[in-house]
Structures are given as structure tokens and as C-alpha cells.
C-alpha positions in Angstrom: 35.6 13.1 83.0 37.4 16.3 82.6 34.9 18.2 80.6 35.8 21.4 78.8 34.6 24.8 77.9 36.2 28.1 77.1 36.4 30.4 80.1 33.1 32.3 80.5 33.4 33.5 84.0 34.8 36.5 85.8 38.3 36.1 87.0 38.8 38.1 90.2 42.0 39.7 89.0 41.4 41.9 86.0 38.9 40.1 83.7 35.3 41.2 83.7 32.4 38.7 83.4 31.9 37.8 79.8 35.4 38.9 78.8 37.4 36.0 80.0 40.0 34.9 77.5 40.4 38.4 76.1 43.7 40.2 76.9 43.3 42.7 79.7 43.6 46.4 79.0 47.3 47.2 78.8 48.3 43.8 77.6 51.5 43.8 75.6 51.5 44.2 71.8 53.1 40.8 71.5 50.2 39.3 73.5 47.6 41.0 71.3 49.3 40.0 68.1 49.7 36.4 69.2 46.0 36.3 70.1 44.9 37.9 66.8 46.9 35.5 64.7 45.4 32.4 66.1 44.3 29.7 63.6 40.8 28.3 63.6 40.0 25.0 65.3 40.5 22.4 62.5 41.6 18.8 63.1 45.0 18.7 61.5 44.6 22.1 59.9 47.6 24.0 58.7 48.4 27.7 59.3 46.9 29.9 56.6 49.4 32.5 55.5 47.9 35.4 53.6 49.8 37.2 50.8 52.4 39.4 52.3 52.3 37.6 55.6 55.5 37.6 57.7 57.3 34.3 57.7 56.8 32.4 61.0 53.7 34.3 62.0 50.5 32.5 61.2 47.9 34.7 59.6 44.2 34.8 60.5 42.1 31.9 59.1 39.7 32.8 56.4 36.9 31.1 58.3 37.1 33.7 61.1 36.4 31.0 63.7 37.4 31.8 67.2 40.5 30.2 68.6 38.7 28.6 71.5 35.0 28.2 71.0 32.5 27.6 73.7 32.5 28.5 77.4 34.7 26.8 80.2 33.2 24.1 82.0 33.9 21.4 84.3 37.4 20.9 83.3 38.5 24.5 82.6 39.6 23.9 79.1 38.8 25.2 75.6 35.4 24.0 74.4 34.9 20.6 73.0 36.2 19.9 69.6 33.8 21.0 66.9 31.7 18.3 65.1 34.3 18.0 62.3 37.0 17.3 64.8 35.1 14.6 66.7 35.1 10.9 66.0 32.4 10.2 63.5 32.0 13.9 62.7 29.4 14.6 65.3 27.9 13.4 68.6 28.5 9.9 69.7 25.5 7.5 69.7 25.0 7.5 73.5 21.4 7.5 74.6 20.5 9.8 77.4 21.4 8.2 80.7 23.1 5.2 79.0 26.4 4.1 80.4 29.2 4.3 77.8 31.8 1.6 77.3 34.1 2.2 80.3 37.6 1.3 80.9 39.0 0.1 84.2 40.9 2.9 86.0 42.9 0.4 87.9 43.6 -2.1 85.1 45.4 -2.2 81.8 44.8 0.7 79.4 41.6 -0.1 77.5 42.8 1.6 74.3 45.9 -0.6 74.1 43.9 -3.7 75.2 41.6 -3.2 72.2 44.4 -3.9 69.8 46.8 -1.9 67.6 45.6 1.5 67.0 46.5 1.2 63.3 43.7 -1.4 63.0 40.8 0.6 64.4 40.1 2.6 61.2 41.1 5.8 59.3 42.3 8.7 61.3 44.0 6.6 64.0 47.4 7.9 65.1 50.3 6.6 63.1 53.0 4.4 64.5 56.5 5.7 64.2 60.0 4.8 65.4 60.7 8.5 65.9 58.3 8.6 68.9 60.1 9.4 72.1 60.2 6.7 74.7 59.2 7.7 78.3 61.1 6.5 81.3 59.9 8.4 84.5 62.1 8.9 87.5 62.1 5.6 89.5 61.2 3.3 86.6 59.3 2.9 83.4 55.6 3.4 83.1 53.4 0.4 83.7 52.8 0.1 79.9 55.3 1.5 77.5 53.5 3.4 74.7 54.9 5.9 72.2 53.4 9.3 71.6 52.3 8.1 68.1 49.7 5.9 69.9 47.9 8.8 71.5 44.2 8.7 70.4 43.3 12.4 69.7 39.7 13.6 69.2 40.6 17.2 68.4 43.2 19.9 68.4 42.9 23.7 69.2 45.9 25.4 67.6 45.6 28.4 69.9 43.9 28.8 73.2 44.1 31.6 75.7 42.0 30.0 78.4 43.1 26.4 78.9 46.1 27.4 81.1 45.7 30.7 82.8 48.4 33.1 81.7 49.7 30.9 78.8 49.1 30.7 75.1 48.7 27.1 74.3 47.8 24.5 71.8 45.2 22.1 73.3 45.1 18.4 72.6 41.7 16.7 73.3 42.3 13.0 74.0 39.6 10.4 73.5 38.1 8.3 76.2 37.2 8.5 79.9 36.4 5.8 82.5 33.9 8.0 84.4 30.4 9.1 83.3 29.7 12.4 85.1 26.0 13.2 84.9 26.7 16.9 83.9 29.4 16.1 81.3 28.8 18.1 78.1 31.6 16.3 76.2 29.7 13.1 75.9 31.5 12.5 72.6 34.8 12.1 74.3 33.7 9.4 76.9 33.8 6.2 74.7 37.1 4.6 74.9 37.2 2.6 71.6 36.6 5.4 69.2 39.5 6.0 66.7 41.3 9.3 66.7 40.7 12.2 64.3 44.1 13.9 64.6 47.5 12.1 64.6 50.3 13.0 67.0 52.4 13.8 63.9 50.0 16.6 63.1 50.3 18.0 66.6 54.1 17.8 66.5 54.2 19.5 63.1 52.0 22.3 64.5 54.3 22.8 67.5 57.3 22.9 65.3 55.8 25.7 63.3 54.7 27.7 66.3 57.9 27.8 68.4 58.1 31.3 69.8 54.4 31.9 69.2 53.0 29.4 71.7 54.1 28.9 75.3 52.6 25.5 76.1 50.7 22.4 75.2 47.7 21.4 77.3 46.5 17.8 77.3 42.8 17.4 78.1 40.0 15.0 77.4 38.2 12.9 78.0 40.8 11.9 80.6 44.2 12.4 79.2 45.9 10.2 81.7 43.8 7.2 80.6 46.2 6.8 77.7 49.8 5.7 78.6 50.9 7.6 75.4 50.2 10.9 77.2 53.5 10.7 79.0 55.5 10.2 75.9 53.6 13.0 74.1 54.3 15.3 77.0 58.0 14.4 76.8 58.1 15.2 73.1 56.3 18.6 73.7 58.9 19.5 76.3 61.7 18.4 73.9 60.3 20.9 71.4 60.6 23.7 74.0 57.0 23.9 75.3 55.7 23.9 78.8 53.1 21.1 79.5 49.7 21.6 81.1 47.4 18.8 82.0 43.7 18.6 82.8 42.7 15.6 84.9 39.7 14.4 86.9 42.1 12.6 89.2 41.3 9.1 88.0 44.9 7.8 87.9 47.0 8.9 90.9 49.9 6.7 90.0 50.2 7.9 86.5 50.0 11.5 87.6 52.7 10.8 90.2 54.9 9.3 87.5 54.6 12.3 85.2 55.2 14.8 88.0 58.2 12.8 89.2 59.6 12.8 85.7 59.2 16.6 85.5 56.9 16.3 82.5 54.1 18.5 83.8 54.4 22.3 84.6 50.7 22.9 85.5 47.7 20.8 86.4 44.0 21.6 86.4 42.5 19.1 88.8 38.8 18.4 89.2 37.5 17.8 92.7 33.9 17.0 92.1 32.5 16.2 95.6 33.3 14.9 99.0 34.9 11.4 98.7 31.9 9.6 100.0 29.6 11.1 97.4 31.8 10.6 94.3 29.9 7.7 92.9 26.7 9.8 92.7 28.6 12.2 90.4 30.9 9.9 88.3 28.9 6.7 88.2 31.8 4.5 89.4 32.7 3.0 92.8 35.9 3.7 94.7 36.4 6.9 92.7 36.5 9.7 95.3 39.7 8.5 97.1 41.6 8.6 93.8 40.8 12.3 93.1 41.5 13.4 96.6 44.8 11.4 96.5 45.8 13.4 93.4 45.1 16.6 95.4 47.4 15.4 98.2 50.0 14.4 95.6 50.0 17.8 93.9 50.1 19.7 97.2 53.1 17.7 98.3 54.9 18.1 95.0 54.3 21.9 95.0 56.1 22.1 98.3 59.1 20.5 96.6 59.1 22.7 93.6 56.6 20.7 91.6 54.0 21.9 89.1 51.5 24.7 89.8 47.9 23.6 89.9 44.3 24.8 90.0 41.5 22.9 91.7 38.1 23.3 90.2 34.6 22.2 91.4 31.6 22.2 89.1 28.1 22.5 90.5 24.7 21.7 89.2 21.3 22.6 90.8 19.6 20.2 93.2 22.3 17.6 93.5 25.3 16.6 95.7 27.8 18.8 93.8 26.0 22.0 95.1 25.5 20.5 98.5 29.1 19.6 98.9 30.8 22.6 97.2 31.6 24.8 100.2 32.9 21.9 102.3 34.9 20.6 99.3 36.5 24.1 98.9 37.2 24.3 102.7 38.9 20.9 102.7 40.9 21.7 99.5 42.1 25.0 101.1 43.0 23.2 104.3 44.9 20.6 102.4 47.2 23.4 101.0 45.8 24.3 97.6 45.9 28.0 96.8 44.2 28.3 93.4 40.6 27.4 93.1 37.7 27.8 90.6 34.0 27.3 91.1 32.2 26.5 87.9 28.6 26.2 86.9 27.6 23.1 84.8 25.8 23.9 81.5 23.3 22.0 79.5 24.9 22.4 76.0 26.3 19.0 74.9 25.1 17.3 78.1 22.7 14.4 78.3 19.1 15.2 77.3 17.9 14.5 80.9 20.4 16.9 82.5 19.0 20.1 83.9 21.5 22.9 84.4 19.1 25.7 85.4 16.7 26.3 88.2 14.9 29.3 89.8 17.4 31.4 91.7 20.3 29.1 90.7 22.5 31.9 89.4 22.1 34.0 92.5 22.7 31.0 94.7 26.0 30.3 92.8 27.1 33.8 93.2 26.5 33.6 97.0 28.4 30.3 97.1 31.3 31.8 95.2 31.5 34.7 97.6 31.6 32.3 100.6 34.3 30.2 99.0 36.4 33.2 98.0 36.3 34.4 101.6 38.3 31.3 102.6 41.3 33.2 101.4 42.9 32.0 98.2 45.9 33.3 96.3 43.8 33.0 93.1 40.1 32.5 93.0 37.9 32.3 89.8 34.1 32.0 89.5 33.0 30.7 86.1 29.2 31.0 85.4 27.6 28.9 82.7 26.8 32.0 80.7 27.7 35.7 80.7 25.2 38.4 81.3 
């Protein structure tokens, strides 16, 4: 699962620890204004324009909520949707250590197999003939699915952290076929939960924010689990936005289709462990080869002018993620990746039995980050679980 938190670490190029996501000193006035006027995270919420506000510039929400709550985590995205933006209005009923209902990464999409989305209950995305069909280069996707079928758990109208250097709207998709032991977005794992936000609401937000936002980021859950992600990306591009994608590398073929179709401008890819140890992290067999295949795919595409990408590895104390991290980073660098992030897992939102802290853990992670940075990256980021 590509789990998500707002960036809490220290970027090595201009952002101090605890200040990630804030514009650096000397940022342009346009950047500061666009950050200041971000709407609060509300599912399907509209811009709130105060009296005297300028047309076309969304005014601050009365709630005063931050545009991208929570720290970045395993997926490098804005924090999980708030309780009101989640299916059921709160945490999913998953007992600690229990395996959620999982889809088959290699089989038909479980959301579509479950039946028409219009039948799963209130809040499910609407159907609509206006949805854009997606036909990638080299052929149609394995299952045609319009953007209106995208099952969306939450929406962040403005994020400064989900795509480094871009102001984006972030779409949280529901469902993931993996069950990472450190995942703190447990709500987004179940695959048969109805959406809370329709694609029409996302599209309307984007139409209002042309010229204010740069991009749309699709995250999860695992965004590529849903075939409708491709059509949604195509619609976002049609509205003039760049498209970012967070993925755990579950679906190499679907990623290849979107890259070949030119639907993705940037990818945040999780590489969680060495291939032979993946099952210990994600709880599924034959998983590591898929993620490392996605890395190879993105490196090759970048050499041909394809999307930029960041590889990120999340570590937890006393397990294989920490043991593998340096060798993972070394192999990622040798494969040709040039942007890398090391991230600490955190306990908030994770299973009750997950332990994210240990004596000397922070210092050990800092030493690990220094070793990994010394490999020589064009862009390296260390994201601790919490700021000093």
C-alpha cells in the first residue's frame, strides 16, 4: 500500500527539519499567495469566497484547517483523508493484525468485479457519458472503465507536499491489495468500500482552480488498482493539469500503459525491501518482483523522455525494512534512479500492534540516511516520523 503523510522531514536542498511543505525564504509572491489561499480538506467541499474576495482566487476556509494535514509517510503524500472524508466517517473495522479483503493484483479489478459502483451505496461515484475513454498507446486497457467509476476516499484541494515543487490537488483512491505491517492508512486498504467523493466533484474543483494549481496527484490505497485511474488522469490532463502518481509498484503493466500513453508526468514509487523479503512487508507472495519491475520500467522510460520519479523506502525498527534499506538504496541507485527518499514509519493510524519507536531508533535512522545520501543522488530527502 502506498501510505501517505504530509512531508515532515528535512529536504537536503533548502527546507529545514520540521518546515517541509512551507515555501522557502525568497519564494515568489505568487507561490505564497497560492499556498495561503488553500481550501481545507473537505470531501467535495467548495471554495469559500469571503466578501470582497477576488474572482477566481479561492479565499481561506473559515475552519482554518491546514491544506495538507499530517506528516509524510510511506508513500510521500499528503496525510490520510480526515475521518469525515473516509468511508464510514472514521476508521475501518479492521482488527489489529487481521488481513483485510484483498484483491488479486494479477486478476480482474476487484472493484469492478464487485458489481456496478452505483449499487454499492450513497457516495459512490456517478456514472456519466461525459467521462473520457482511455486508449493507451499500443491498445486499450485490459478493462475499459470511465473516470466516473473511480472510487475516491478523500480529496485534498491544495497540497504542497505530494509532488515536490508542484501545487496539487490530491485524490485518495480506495483499496489496496497489499497489507503492509506499518501502514497507517488502514482505512484505505479494503477494496469494497464505497467512495466518499465523486469524480465529478474532483473535476469541478479542477475547473475552478485552473491557473492556481499545477497538478493532480493520484494516491491511495493503490491508485493503479482501479482501471478508472487512467481515464481520470486523461481527463485531468485534458483540463490542463500535470499528473502525479503514487504507487507501491503492484501493477507493472498498468503503470507501463499509463506511461506509454503519456498520462503521467511524475511518479512516487515505493521500494519497500529486497525482492526476496517483500512478503514479510506486504503480506503477499510474488510481490517484490512487481515493484522492482516498476523501477526498471521507470528508469527506462526516463531515458526516453518519460516521467520524472522519486523512489522512497520506509523503515521500521527491528524488521527487514531497516535491515534491507541500505542495500535497497544501493541497488536503486545502481539501477539508474537519481531521486530517493528515506522515510521513518509512524504509529499514528497503524495497527495497534505496530511499534514505530525503539531506543536509539532516531539516531540510527539519521546514520542510515547519511550513508544512503553518500551514494550520490541528484536529489535526496530524509523524512523522520516527527520533527524536533
